[in-house]
TORKOL-4160 file (C-alpha; in steps of 0.2 Angstrom, whole numbers, padded with zeros to 4 digits, m for minus):
136
<pt num="1" X="0000" Y="0000" Z="0000"/>
<pt num="2" X="0007" Y="0017" Z="m0005"/>
<pt num="3" X="0010" Y="0029" Z="0010"/>
<pt num="4" X="0000" Y="0045" Z="0009"/>
<pt num="5" X="0010" Y="0061" Z="0009"/>
<pt num="6" X="0010" Y="0072" Z="0024"/>
<pt num="7" X="0001" Y="0089" Z="0021"/>
<pt num="8" X="0008" Y="0103" Z="0031"/>
<pt num="9" X="m0005" Y="0116" Z="0037"/>
<pt num="10" X="m0005" Y="0130" Z="0050"/>
<pt num="11" X="m0019" Y="0133" Z="0062"/>
<pt num="12" X="m0025" Y="0148" Z="0052"/>
<pt num="13" X="m0026" Y="0137" Z="0036"/>
<pt num="14" X="m0036" Y="0124" Z="0045"/>
<pt num="15" X="m0048" Y="0137" Z="0051"/>
<pt num="16" X="m0050" Y="0145" Z="0033"/>
<pt num="17" X="m0052" Y="0128" Z="0025"/>
<pt num="18" X="m0065" Y="0123" Z="0038"/>
<pt num="19" X="m0074" Y="0139" Z="0034"/>
<pt num="20" X="m0074" Y="0136" Z="0016"/>
<pt num="21" X="m0079" Y="0117" Z="0018"/>
<pt num="22" X="m0094" Y="0122" Z="0028"/>
<pt num="23" X="m0102" Y="0133" Z="0015"/>
<pt num="24" X="m0119" Y="0126" Z="0013"/>
<pt num="25" X="m0120" Y="0124" Z="m0006"/>
<pt num="26" X="m0103" Y="0115" Z="m0007"/>
<pt num="27" X="m0101" Y="0106" Z="0010"/>
<pt num="28" X="m0106" Y="0089" Z="0003"/>
<pt num="29" X="m0091" Y="0091" Z="m0009"/>
<pt num="30" X="m0078" Y="0100" Z="0001"/>
<pt num="31" X="m0080" Y="0092" Z="0018"/>
<pt num="32" X="m0074" Y="0074" Z="0013"/>
<pt num="33" X="m0059" Y="0082" Z="0004"/>
<pt num="34" X="m0055" Y="0092" Z="0020"/>
<pt num="35" X="m0057" Y="0077" Z="0031"/>
<pt num="36" X="m0045" Y="0067" Z="0020"/>
<pt num="37" X="m0033" Y="0082" Z="0021"/>
<pt num="38" X="m0034" Y="0083" Z="0040"/>
<pt num="39" X="m0031" Y="0064" Z="0041"/>
<pt num="40" X="m0014" Y="0066" Z="0033"/>
<pt num="41" X="m0010" Y="0083" Z="0040"/>
<pt num="42" X="0003" Y="0090" Z="0052"/>
<pt num="43" X="m0003" Y="0106" Z="0060"/>
<pt num="44" X="0013" Y="0116" Z="0062"/>
<pt num="45" X="0020" Y="0133" Z="0064"/>
<pt num="46" X="0023" Y="0141" Z="0047"/>
<pt num="47" X="0042" Y="0142" Z="0050"/>
<pt num="48" X="0043" Y="0123" Z="0052"/>
<pt num="49" X="0038" Y="0120" Z="0034"/>
<pt num="50" X="0052" Y="0114" Z="0023"/>
<pt num="51" X="0054" Y="0125" Z="0007"/>
<pt num="52" X="0052" Y="0111" Z="m0005"/>
<pt num="53" X="0034" Y="0107" Z="0000"/>
<pt num="54" X="0019" Y="0114" Z="m0009"/>
<pt num="55" X="0007" Y="0123" Z="0003"/>
<pt num="56" X="m0008" Y="0134" Z="0001"/>
<pt num="57" X="m0002" Y="0150" Z="m0009"/>
<pt num="58" X="0013" Y="0140" Z="m0017"/>
<pt num="59" X="0016" Y="0144" Z="m0035"/>
<pt num="60" X="0023" Y="0128" Z="m0044"/>
<pt num="61" X="0029" Y="0123" Z="m0061"/>
<pt num="62" X="0022" Y="0106" Z="m0066"/>
<pt num="63" X="0028" Y="0095" Z="m0080"/>
<pt num="64" X="0017" Y="0083" Z="m0090"/>
<pt num="65" X="0030" Y="0070" Z="m0094"/>
<pt num="66" X="0019" Y="0062" Z="m0107"/>
<pt num="67" X="0017" Y="0078" Z="m0117"/>
<pt num="68" X="0032" Y="0088" Z="m0112"/>
<pt num="69" X="0020" Y="0102" Z="m0108"/>
<pt num="70" X="0024" Y="0113" Z="m0092"/>
<pt num="71" X="0012" Y="0124" Z="m0083"/>
<pt num="72" X="0013" Y="0136" Z="m0069"/>
<pt num="73" X="m0001" Y="0135" Z="m0055"/>
<pt num="74" X="m0004" Y="0143" Z="m0039"/>
<pt num="75" X="m0014" Y="0133" Z="m0025"/>
<pt num="76" X="m0027" Y="0146" Z="m0018"/>
<pt num="77" X="m0043" Y="0146" Z="m0007"/>
<pt num="78" X="m0059" Y="0145" Z="m0017"/>
<pt num="79" X="m0063" Y="0164" Z="m0018"/>
<pt num="80" X="m0046" Y="0167" Z="m0027"/>
<pt num="81" X="m0048" Y="0152" Z="m0039"/>
<pt num="82" X="m0047" Y="0155" Z="m0058"/>
<pt num="83" X="m0040" Y="0141" Z="m0068"/>
<pt num="84" X="m0038" Y="0152" Z="m0084"/>
<pt num="85" X="m0026" Y="0162" Z="m0074"/>
<pt num="86" X="m0017" Y="0147" Z="m0066"/>
<pt num="87" X="m0025" Y="0148" Z="m0049"/>
<pt num="88" X="m0031" Y="0131" Z="m0043"/>
<pt num="89" X="m0044" Y="0129" Z="m0030"/>
<pt num="90" X="m0037" Y="0119" Z="m0015"/>
<pt num="91" X="m0053" Y="0109" Z="m0016"/>
<pt num="92" X="m0050" Y="0104" Z="m0034"/>
<pt num="93" X="m0043" Y="0087" Z="m0039"/>
<pt num="94" X="m0026" Y="0095" Z="m0044"/>
<pt num="95" X="m0025" Y="0108" Z="m0030"/>
<pt num="96" X="m0029" Y="0094" Z="m0017"/>
<pt num="97" X="m0016" Y="0083" Z="m0025"/>
<pt num="98" X="m0003" Y="0096" Z="m0025"/>
<pt num="99" X="m0004" Y="0100" Z="m0006"/>
<pt num="100" X="0011" Y="0092" Z="0003"/>
<pt num="101" X="0020" Y="0087" Z="m0013"/>
<pt num="102" X="0038" Y="0090" Z="m0014"/>
<pt num="103" X="0049" Y="0096" Z="m0028"/>
<pt num="104" X="0053" Y="0082" Z="m0039"/>
<pt num="105" X="0038" Y="0071" Z="m0034"/>
<pt num="106" X="0024" Y="0066" Z="m0046"/>
<pt num="107" X="0006" Y="0070" Z="m0042"/>
<pt num="108" X="m0009" Y="0060" Z="m0049"/>
<pt num="109" X="m0027" Y="0067" Z="m0051"/>
<pt num="110" X="m0042" Y="0065" Z="m0062"/>
<pt num="111" X="m0048" Y="0081" Z="m0071"/>
<pt num="112" X="m0066" Y="0087" Z="m0070"/>
<pt num="113" X="m0067" Y="0080" Z="m0088"/>
<pt num="114" X="m0062" Y="0063" Z="m0082"/>
<pt num="115" X="m0044" Y="0062" Z="m0088"/>
<pt num="116" X="m0031" Y="0054" Z="m0077"/>
<pt num="117" X="m0016" Y="0065" Z="m0076"/>
<pt num="118" X="0001" Y="0062" Z="m0069"/>
<pt num="119" X="0013" Y="0077" Z="m0067"/>
<pt num="120" X="0030" Y="0080" Z="m0059"/>
<pt num="121" X="0032" Y="0095" Z="m0048"/>
<pt num="122" X="0047" Y="0103" Z="m0057"/>
<pt num="123" X="0049" Y="0119" Z="m0047"/>
<pt num="124" X="0042" Y="0128" Z="m0033"/>
<pt num="125" X="0043" Y="0146" Z="m0038"/>
<pt num="126" X="0035" Y="0153" Z="m0023"/>
<pt num="127" X="0030" Y="0147" Z="m0006"/>
<pt num="128" X="0023" Y="0159" Z="0007"/>
<pt num="129" X="0031" Y="0151" Z="0022"/>
<pt num="130" X="0048" Y="0152" Z="0014"/>
<pt num="131" X="0045" Y="0170" Z="0009"/>
<pt num="132" X="0039" Y="0173" Z="0027"/>
<pt num="133" X="0022" Y="0179" Z="0020"/>
<pt num="134" X="0010" Y="0169" Z="0030"/>
<pt num="135" X="m0004" Y="0183" Z="0032"/>
<pt num="136" X="m0014" Y="0178" Z="0017"/>
């Protein structure tokens, strides 16, 4: 059995995720994802998070090794999500798969269209914790 990756979250992030998961119209979709995240989460101080780990607010370059295509995405909370501008909802399949991934690792997810994707975390261009920007 493959070991699940650890997702590093701060107390503030857990509070925000809990708030967004409880939104009445979307709770049935988001709450199970939040439960899964929390099951594999380490709640830590922002300064304890390694720089090579994808967190909420991280901007990453992903490489589709099948097509050679690379793309830059930022994992964000639902209100900031905008796929057309590379801003992935943390509750989306790709956003969920990215949390806790490390540079060099592969993530696997199913797109909303049903396509299975496997992508490599090629670079972490920005991580809020590494930049000491943990307010947003």
